[in-house]
C-alpha positions in Angstrom: -3.5 -7.1 -2.1 -1.5 -10.1 -0.9 -3.1 -12.2 -3.6 -2.3 -9.7 -6.3 1.3 -9.5 -5.0 1.6 -13.3 -5.2 0.3 -13.2 -8.8 2.6 -10.3 -9.9 5.8 -11.4 -8.2 7.0 -14.1 -10.6 6.2 -11.9 -13.6 8.1 -9.0 -12.0 11.0 -11.1 -11.2 11.2 -12.6 -14.7 11.0 -9.1 -16.3 13.6 -7.8 -13.9 16.0 -10.7 -14.7 15.5 -10.1 -18.4 16.0 -6.3 -18.1 19.1 -6.7 -16.0 20.7 -9.2 -18.4 19.9 -6.9 -21.4 20.9 -3.8 -19.4 17.5 -2.3 -20.2 16.2 -1.6 -16.6 15.2 2.0 -17.4 13.4 1.1 -20.7 11.5 -1.7 -18.9 10.7 0.6 -16.0 9.2 3.1 -18.5 7.2 0.4 -20.3 5.9 -1.2 -17.1 5.0 2.2 -15.8 2.9 2.9 -18.9 1.3 -0.6 -18.8 0.5 0.0 -15.1 -1.2 3.3 -15.9 -3.2 1.8 -18.7 -4.3 -1.2 -16.5 -5.2 1.2 -13.6 -7.6 3.2 -15.7 -11.2 2.6 -14.6 -12.5 2.1 -18.2 -9.7 -0.4 -18.8 -10.5 -2.2 -15.6 -14.1 -2.6 -16.7 -12.9 -4.1 -20.0 -10.4 -6.4 -18.2 -13.2 -7.6 -15.9 -15.6 -8.3 -18.9 -15.9 -12.1 -19.4 -17.3 -11.6 -22.9 -14.0 -10.4 -24.2 -11.5 -13.0 -25.3 -7.9 -12.9 -24.2 -6.9 -11.9 -27.7 -9.3 -9.0 -27.7 -8.0 -7.8 -24.4 -4.4 -8.0 -25.7 -5.3 -6.2 -28.9 -7.0 -3.3 -27.0 -4.1 -3.0 -24.6 -1.5 -3.1 -27.3 -3.5 -0.5 -29.3 -3.5 1.9 -26.4 0.2 1.4 -25.6 1.1 1.8 -29.3 4.8 2.1 -30.2 5.9 3.0 -26.7 6.5 -0.6 -25.9 9.0 -3.0 -27.7 8.4 -6.5 -28.9 9.2 -8.1 -25.6 6.8 -5.7 -23.9 4.1 -6.8 -26.4 4.9 -10.4 -25.7 4.4 -9.8 -22.0 1.0 -8.2 -22.6 0.0 -11.2 -24.7 1.1 -13.7 -22.0 -0.7 -11.7 -19.3 -3.8 -11.4 -21.4 -3.8 -15.2 -22.1 -3.6 -15.8 -18.3 -6.1 -13.0 -17.4 -3.4 -11.3 -15.4 -3.4 -7.8 -17.0 -4.9 -6.4 -13.7 -1.7 -7.4 -11.9 0.4 -4.9 -14.0 0.3 -2.0 -11.4 1.6 -4.4 -8.7 4.2 -5.9 -11.2 5.5 -2.4 -11.8 5.8 -1.7 -8.0 7.7 -4.9 -7.5 9.9 -4.3 -10.5 10.7 -0.8 -9.1 11.7 -2.4 -5.8 14.0 -4.8 -7.5 15.5 -2.0 -9.7 16.1 0.2 -6.7 17.8 -2.6 -4.7 20.0 -3.4 -7.7 21.0 0.2 -8.1 21.8 0.4 -4.4 19.1 2.9 -3.6 17.1 2.9 -0.4 13.6 4.2 0.0 13.0 6.8 2.7 9.9 8.5 3.9 9.8 12.0 5.3 6.6 12.7 7.3 6.1 16.3 8.4 3.4 18.2 10.2 3.3 20.7 7.3 4.3 20.3 3.7 8.1 20.2 3.4 9.7 22.9 1.2 12.0 21.8 -1.7 15.0 23.1 0.3 14.0 21.0 3.3 13.6 17.9 1.1 17.0 18.5 -0.5 18.7 18.9 2.9 17.1 15.7 4.3 17.9 13.8 1.1 21.6 14.8 1.2 21.9 14.0 4.9 20.4 10.5 4.3 22.7 9.9 1.3 25.7 10.7 3.5 24.4 8.6 6.4 23.6 5.5 4.3 26.3 5.9 1.7 24.0 5.3 -1.2 21.3 6.8 -3.3 18.0 7.6 -1.5 14.5 7.8 -3.0 12.6 10.2 -0.8 8.8 10.1 -0.5 7.1 12.9 1.4 3.8 13.1 3.1 2.1 15.2 5.8 0.6 14.2 9.1 -0.9 17.0 11.1 -1.0 14.9 14.3 2.8 15.4 14.5 2.1 19.0 15.7 5.6 20.0 14.4 8.9 18.6 13.3 9.3 15.4 11.3 9.7 11.7 11.3 12.1 10.0 8.8 11.9 6.3 8.0 14.6 4.7 5.9 14.9 0.9 5.9 15.0 -0.2 9.6 16.0 3.3 10.8 13.4 5.6 12.3 14.3 9.2 13.3 11.5 10.8 15.3 12.0 14.5 15.6 8.4 15.3 15.9 6.8 17.4 18.7 4.4 14.5 19.2 7.3 12.1 19.7 9.1 14.4 22.1 5.9 14.9 24.1 5.5 11.1 24.3 9.1 10.6 25.5 8.6 13.4 28.1 5.4 11.8 29.4 7.1 8.4 29.6 10.0 9.9 31.5 7.7 11.7 33.9 5.7 8.6 34.6 8.7 6.5 35.8 
């Protein structure tokens, strides 16, 4: 994963700079998202790993699948990536691009971990509270962890709010042992 990140980073940064200059962040996000989905497909991965296919053949197949959902600059990116056998880095490029985009838009990523699936109302309440606390947009990702027993843990940037039963029991055990 670290190697793929190292490969993808300069491409993601270059695309981000271009998209920001042209004020086309959303369009590039959509195109890179599509490219990442195509590159992640197991059948496509087998093609990309096939040494018998030329770089031009790989680019042609990729462009055919993406069709008119990508612009000329997106097509050029695919050709450059194919020439360098880097099409497999597209999912990581998309992830890195999204990080740059979120940072530029002033958004912060937050994670809500609950013992049971959170309702839409709970998610909305947590999202609004985090927006107020941080004074900026928040992208909330949710997951469940049954080991929490109950309650929730919220991670946003360097902030961790542990309101889980497991966390409370740990703090109680620590207090009792001193």
